[in-house]
C-alpha positions in Angstrom: 15.6 -27.5 12.9 12.6 -25.2 13.2 12.4 -21.5 12.4 13.4 -18.9 15.0 11.7 -15.5 15.6 13.6 -12.4 14.7 15.0 -10.2 17.5 15.9 -6.5 17.3 19.5 -5.6 17.8 19.5 -3.1 20.8 17.0 -2.2 23.5 13.3 -1.6 22.6 12.4 2.0 22.0 9.1 3.2 23.4 7.1 6.4 23.9 8.2 7.0 27.5 5.3 8.2 29.6 3.2 9.4 26.7 -0.4 8.2 26.6 -3.0 9.6 24.1 -6.1 11.2 25.6 -9.6 11.7 24.4 -8.7 15.1 23.0 -6.4 13.4 20.6 -9.2 11.2 19.4 -11.5 14.2 18.9 -8.9 15.9 16.8 -8.6 12.8 14.7 -12.4 12.7 14.3 -12.4 16.3 13.1 -10.1 15.4 10.3 -12.2 12.4 9.4 -15.2 14.6 9.0 -13.6 16.5 6.2 -14.6 14.7 3.0 -11.4 14.9 1.0 -12.5 12.5 -1.7 -10.3 12.3 -4.8 -11.8 11.6 -8.2 -10.4 10.0 -11.3 -11.9 12.9 -13.2 -10.4 15.9 -11.5 -13.2 18.1 -12.8 -15.6 16.1 -10.6 -13.6 16.7 -7.4 -15.0 19.0 -4.7 -12.1 21.3 -3.8 -13.7 22.9 -0.8 -12.9 20.1 1.6 -9.3 20.0 0.4 -9.0 23.8 0.9 -10.1 23.3 4.5 -7.5 20.6 5.2 -4.3 22.6 5.9 -6.1 25.4 7.9 -7.7 22.7 10.0 -4.3 21.1 10.7 -2.8 24.5 11.6 -5.6 25.1 14.1 -5.4 21.6 15.6 -1.7 21.3 15.8 -0.3 24.8 16.5 3.0 23.8 18.0 4.1 21.8 15.0 3.0 24.5 12.5 4.8 27.2 14.5 8.1 25.5 13.7 7.3 23.7 10.4 8.2 25.1 7.0 5.4 24.2 4.6 5.7 23.8 0.8 2.6 23.3 -1.4 2.9 20.6 -4.0 0.4 20.8 -6.9 -3.1 21.7 -5.8 -3.3 20.5 -2.1 -0.3 18.3 -1.6 2.1 19.4 1.2 5.7 19.0 2.2 6.4 20.0 5.8 10.0 20.4 7.1 10.5 20.1 10.9 14.0 21.5 11.3 16.5 19.3 13.2 19.5 20.1 15.3 21.9 19.2 12.5 20.4 19.9 9.0 23.6 18.5 7.4 22.5 15.0 8.3 20.3 13.2 5.7 16.7 13.7 6.8 13.9 11.3 7.6 10.8 11.5 5.4 7.4 10.3 6.7 4.4 10.0 4.4 0.7 9.5 4.2 -2.2 10.9 2.1 -5.2 13.0 3.0 -7.3 12.0 0.1 -9.8 9.1 0.4 -11.8 6.9 -2.0 -15.4 7.6 -2.8 -18.3 6.1 -0.8 -21.0 6.2 -3.5 -22.6 2.8 -4.1 -21.5 1.4 -0.7 -23.8 0.4 2.1 -22.6 2.1 5.2 -24.2 1.5 8.6 -23.2 5.0 9.8 -22.3 8.3 8.1 -19.0 7.7 6.4 -17.9 11.2 7.2 -19.6 11.4 10.6 -16.6 9.9 12.6 -19.1 8.5 15.1 -17.7 6.4 17.9 -19.7 3.2 18.2 -18.8 0.4 20.6 -15.2 1.8 20.9 -14.6 2.1 17.2 -14.4 5.2 15.0 -16.5 4.7 11.9 -15.3 6.9 9.0 -13.8 6.8 5.5 -10.0 7.3 5.9 -9.8 6.0 9.4 -7.6 3.2 8.2 -6.3 4.6 4.9 -4.5 6.9 5.9 -5.7 9.9 8.0 -4.7 7.8 11.0 -1.1 8.3 10.0 -1.5 12.0 9.4 -3.1 12.6 12.7 -0.8 10.3 14.7 2.3 11.9 13.3 1.0 15.4 14.2 -0.1 14.3 17.6 3.4 12.9 18.2 5.1 16.2 17.0 2.8 18.3 19.2 3.7 16.3 22.2 7.4 16.3 21.6 7.7 20.0 20.7 5.7 20.8 23.8 8.4 18.8 25.7 11.1 21.0 24.1 12.3 18.2 21.9 14.3 19.0 18.7 14.9 16.1 16.3 18.6 15.4 15.7 18.1 15.7 12.0 15.4 17.3 9.8 12.1 15.4 9.6 10.0 15.9 6.5 6.3 15.0 6.3 4.7 14.6 2.9 1.0 14.2 2.3 -0.6 13.8 -1.1 -4.0 15.0 -2.2 -4.2 12.3 -4.9 -2.6 9.1 -3.9 -5.8 7.1 -4.4 -5.9 8.1 -8.1 -2.1 7.8 -8.7 -1.8 11.6 -9.2 1.7 12.9 -9.9 1.9 14.8 -6.6 4.5 12.4 -5.1 6.5 12.6 -8.3 6.5 16.4 -8.1 7.5 16.2 -4.4 10.5 14.1 -5.2 11.4 16.5 -8.0 11.3 19.4 -5.5 13.4 17.5 -3.0 16.0 16.6 -5.7 16.2 20.1 -6.9 16.9 21.3 -3.4 19.6 18.6 -3.0 17.7 16.7 -0.3 18.5 13.0 -0.1 16.6 11.2 2.7 18.3 8.7 4.9 15.0 6.8 5.2 11.4 7.0 4.1 8.4 5.6 6.0 5.0 5.4 4.2 1.8 3.5 4.6 1.7 -0.2 3.6 2.1 -3.0 6.1 0.9 -2.8 9.7 1.0 -4.8 12.9 -1.1 -7.6 11.4 -3.4 -9.6 13.7 -4.8 -12.8 12.2 -1.8 -13.2 10.0 -1.6 -16.1 7.5 -0.4 -19.6 8.3 -2.4 -19.8 11.5 -0.3 -17.3 13.4 -2.1 -16.2 16.5 0.3 -13.5 17.6 0.4 -10.1 15.8 3.3 -9.6 13.4 4.6 -6.2 12.2 4.8 -6.5 8.4 7.1 -4.0 7.0 7.1 -3.6 3.2 10.6 -3.5 1.8 9.3 -3.4 -1.8 6.1 -3.3 -3.7 4.9 -4.9 -6.9 4.8 -3.0 -10.1 1.5 -2.2 -11.8 0.2 -1.9 -15.3 -3.3 -2.1 -16.9 -3.6 -4.1 -20.1 -6.3 -3.7 -22.7 -7.1 -6.9 -24.5 -9.1 -6.4 -27.7 -10.7 -9.3 -29.8 -12.0 -8.5 -33.3 -14.4 -10.4 -35.6 -16.9 -9.6 -38.4 -19.8 -8.7 -36.1 -23.4 -9.0 -37.2 -26.8 -10.0 -36.0 -27.1 -12.0 -32.8 -29.3 -14.5 -34.6 -26.3 -16.1 -36.3 -23.6 -16.5 -33.7 -20.2 -18.1 -34.5 -17.5 -19.8 -32.5 -15.1 -16.9 -32.9 -17.3 -14.0 -32.4 -15.4 -11.2 -30.7 -17.0 -11.7 -27.3 -16.5 -15.5 -27.3 -12.9 -15.3 -28.5 -12.2 -12.6 -25.9 -13.6 -14.7 -23.1 -11.4 -17.6 -24.0 -8.3 -15.4 -24.3 -9.1 -13.8 -20.9 -9.5 -17.1 -19.2 -6.2 -18.3 -20.7 -4.4 -15.2 -19.4 -6.1 -15.4 -16.0 -5.3 -19.1 -15.6 -1.6 -18.8 -16.5 0.0 -16.0 -14.4 3.7 -15.8 -13.8 5.7 -18.7 -12.5 5.8 -18.7 -8.6 9.1 -17.9 -7.1 10.3 -17.7 -3.5 12.4 -14.6 -3.3 14.7 -13.9 -0.3 12.3 -11.2 1.1 9.3 -13.7 0.9 11.4 -16.4 2.5 12.1 -14.0 5.4 8.4 -13.3 5.7 7.6 -17.0 5.8 10.4 -17.8 8.3 9.0 -15.2 10.8 5.4 -16.3 10.3 6.3 -20.0 10.4 8.3 -19.5 13.7 5.1 -18.2 15.3 2.8 -20.9 14.0 2.4 -24.7 14.6 5.3 -27.1 15.0 4.6 -28.3 11.5 5.0 -24.9 10.0 8.1 -24.2 12.1 9.7 -27.3 10.6 8.6 -26.5 7.1 9.6 -22.8 7.0 12.7 -23.3 9.1 14.1 -25.6 6.5 13.3 -23.9 3.2 16.6 -25.3 1.7 14.8 -28.6 1.7 11.1 -27.8 1.6 11.2 -24.9 -1.0 9.5 -26.8 -3.9 6.6 -28.0 -1.6 6.2 -24.6 0.0 6.0 -23.0 -3.4 3.4 -25.4 -4.6 1.3 -25.1 -1.5 1.4 -21.3 -1.5 0.6 -21.1 -5.2 -2.7 -22.9 -4.5 -4.2 -20.1 -2.4 -5.1 -16.7 -3.9 -3.8 -14.8 -0.8 -0.4 -16.5 -0.7 -0.1 -17.0 -4.4 0.0 -13.3 -4.9 3.2 -13.2 -2.8 5.0 -15.4 -5.2 4.2 -14.2 -8.7 2.9 -11.6 -11.2 -0.9 -11.6 -11.1 -3.5 -10.8 -13.8 -6.9 -9.6 -12.5 -9.7 -9.4 -15.0 -11.6 -6.2 -13.9 -13.6 -4.9 -16.9 -15.4 -6.3 -20.0 -16.9 -4.4 -22.9 -18.9 -5.9 -25.7 -21.8 -4.7 -27.8 -23.9 -1.6 -26.9 -27.0 -3.4 -28.1 -28.5 -6.7 -26.8 -29.0 -8.2 -30.2 -25.8 -7.2 -32.0 -22.5 -9.1 -32.3 -19.9 -6.5 -31.9 -16.9 -6.2 -34.3 -14.7 -5.7 -31.3 -14.8 -6.7 -27.6 -12.4 -5.4 -24.9 -11.2 -6.4 -21.5 -9.0 -4.8 -18.9 -6.4 -6.7 -16.8 -5.0 -5.1 -13.7 -1.6 -6.6 -13.5 0.6 -6.6 -10.4 4.2 -7.4 -11.3 6.5 -9.4 -9.0 9.9 -7.8 -8.1 11.8 -10.3 -10.2 9.9 -9.4 -13.4 9.2 -6.2 -15.4 6.3 -4.6 -17.2 7.8 -5.9 -20.5 7.8 -9.5 -19.1 4.2 -9.2 -18.0 3.0 -7.8 -21.4 4.9 -10.4 -23.4 3.4 -13.2 -21.4 -0.1 -12.0 -22.0 0.6 -11.5 -25.7 2.0 -15.0 -26.0 -1.0 -16.5 -24.2 -3.4 -14.5 -26.4 -1.7 -15.8 -29.6 -1.7 -19.3 -28.2 -5.5 -19.2 -27.7 -6.1 -17.7 -31.1 -4.3 -20.6 -32.7 -6.2 -23.0 -30.6 -9.4 -21.3 -31.8 -8.4 -21.6 -35.4 -7.8 -17.9 -36.1 -4.7 -15.9 -36.7 -3.0 -14.2 -33.7 -3.8 -10.7 -35.2 -7.4 -11.2 -34.2 -6.4 -10.3 -30.6 -4.2 -7.4 -29.4 -2.8 -6.8 -25.9 -1.7 -3.2 -25.3 -0.8 -1.1 -22.3 -3.5 1.2 -21.2 -1.6 4.5 -21.4 -4.4 6.4 -19.8 -3.7 4.8 -16.4 -0.3 5.4 -14.7 2.0 2.3 -14.5 5.2 1.6 -12.8 7.9 -1.0 -12.5 8.4 -3.0 -9.3 10.1 -1.1 -6.6 13.7 -1.9 -5.6 14.2 -4.0 -2.5 15.1 -1.8 0.5 17.8 -3.3 2.8 16.4 -5.4 5.7 19.2 -7.7 6.7 21.7 -6.2 9.2 20.5 -2.7 8.3 20.4 0.1 10.9 17.3 1.8 9.6 15.3 -1.4 9.3 16.5 -2.5 12.8 15.4 0.9 14.1 11.9 0.3 13.0 12.1 -3.1 14.7 13.2 -1.5 18.0 10.3 0.9 17.9 7.9 -1.9 17.2 9.4 -3.9 20.1 9.0 -0.9 22.4 5.3 -0.2 21.6 4.2 -3.7 20.6 6.3 -6.1 22.6 3.9 -8.9 21.8 4.4 -8.6 18.1 6.7 -10.4 15.6 8.5 -8.5 12.9 9.0 -9.4 9.3 9.9 -7.8 5.9 7.5 -8.4 3.1 6.7 -7.5 -0.5 3.6 -5.4 -0.8 1.0 -6.3 -3.4 -0.5 -2.9 -3.7 1.1 0.4 -4.8 2.0 3.4 -2.7 3.4 6.9 -3.3 6.6 5.8 -1.7 7.8 4.1 -4.9 8.5 7.5 -6.2 11.0 8.2 -3.4 13.2 5.2 -4.5 14.6 7.8 -6.9 16.3 9.7 -4.1 16.5 7.1 -1.2 17.6 3.5 -0.9 15.7 2.9 2.4 12.0 3.1 1.6 9.8 1.2 4.0 6.0 0.7 4.0 4.6 0.5 7.5 1.6 1.9 9.3 2.2 1.8 13.1 -1.2 0.5 14.0 -2.7 -2.9 14.7 -4.8 -4.0 11.8 -6.9 -7.1 12.3 -7.9 -9.3 9.4 -11.3 -7.7 9.4 -9.8 -4.2 9.4 -7.6 -5.1 6.4 -10.7 -6.1 4.4 -12.4 -2.7 5.3 -9.8 -0.6 3.5 -11.7 1.0 0.5 -14.8 -0.9 1.6 -18.0 0.1 3.4 -18.0 0.6 7.2 -14.2 1.4 7.4 -13.4 1.9 11.1 -10.6 1.8 13.6 -10.7 1.1 17.3 -10.2 4.0 19.6 -7.6 2.1 21.6 -5.9 1.0 18.4 -5.6 4.6 17.3 -4.3 5.8 20.7 -1.6 3.0 20.7 -0.6 3.9 17.2 0.2 7.4 18.2 2.7 5.9 20.7 4.5 4.3 17.8 5.0 7.6 16.1 6.1 9.2 19.4 8.7 6.4 19.9 9.9 6.7 16.3 10.4 10.4 16.4 11.7 10.7 20.0 14.4 8.2 19.5 15.9 9.3 16.2 19.2 10.0 18.0 19.6 6.2 18.2 20.0 5.9 14.4 
């Protein structure tokens, strides 16, 4: 028996007669031209663009801001309440972030803050991550309010000014909501998208909705030795020992495991692939061991199955002819939902001790510690996706706006602000209502980030459909 595609329960939900115009595109471009770049060192951040952000939104989207109730969170974060007909109902929270990553050191073909439209694409930092969501949400609300629409329940919109640097803005927003006894029915943040060029040779787009996300921690690995002059190197100099330890950790990540959420992802992708994949992923009860082995062999799919350790930084001597007494490395660790930070740290420590013994030195020559200077978090809980009204509602909206697309839950490898909302909400989903091609997904945080004009316009339709049909929940 082969795999079968998922089908939404209920009629597709669309945007009615709404179609985005060129004025909507220009408003989006105006937001993209505001260089709201967040910095790891807050003292280096230019606050002027951030101070322009809310006044610009108020000017561009006057209908929404006439009815919205704003709350400032930290420096420039914002919570906006759109009052619904029945505020006693648990509200919907929609999220994005206005901050973007720096562009220094990148080779852009066009001004990263020029928002130039070249061959039907808008070139700008933030066009994919995630000013498109901010602008599309506000375009949708402007249209609906102009039509006299009032949502059946409150709709909150949260946007952080420091998501890219893991600032505590989202944590503080959640604290504010909890203090005001607000418990969302559902949260929708960035994350997955309608993915074109999906894995496993799938030629149809598939809406990938994140139902969880991996945890994250940075580990500092330090190797120690006597140090000395570079003219007399030894086998266990700090740098050499560190290199062997790092390779041991890198080569031995967590054991791969097919979780139910990953199985659901593979079933949907397999059903839209070749007959061979349909047979393989439609019979996981039989093929699970082989599937696990095949997926573990590829970096892209292996990350779906296990905790990963990415070696990102190395530090040795500050002089070219000196053996340092200590050498350090940083591992950026993404923790699978079935493990914890403690599991990931313990594995790295055991591997480091193992390599020390193999090198003929005692394990205390190498330490593995959590980098406390960088925020870290446990894996997010799995939000419901089987026979769940909220998840099915997203499916119906996707079916209405993207009828050609499949629909699948998945576990997100990267981290989002939405993880903080798990403290007050059981249904936290990560989905950006736009088509992202394989190339587009690679452009996030990279040079030449851009989004198609038609892609952006169609994405607005998703947010119109999502908001206009909330009475169906």
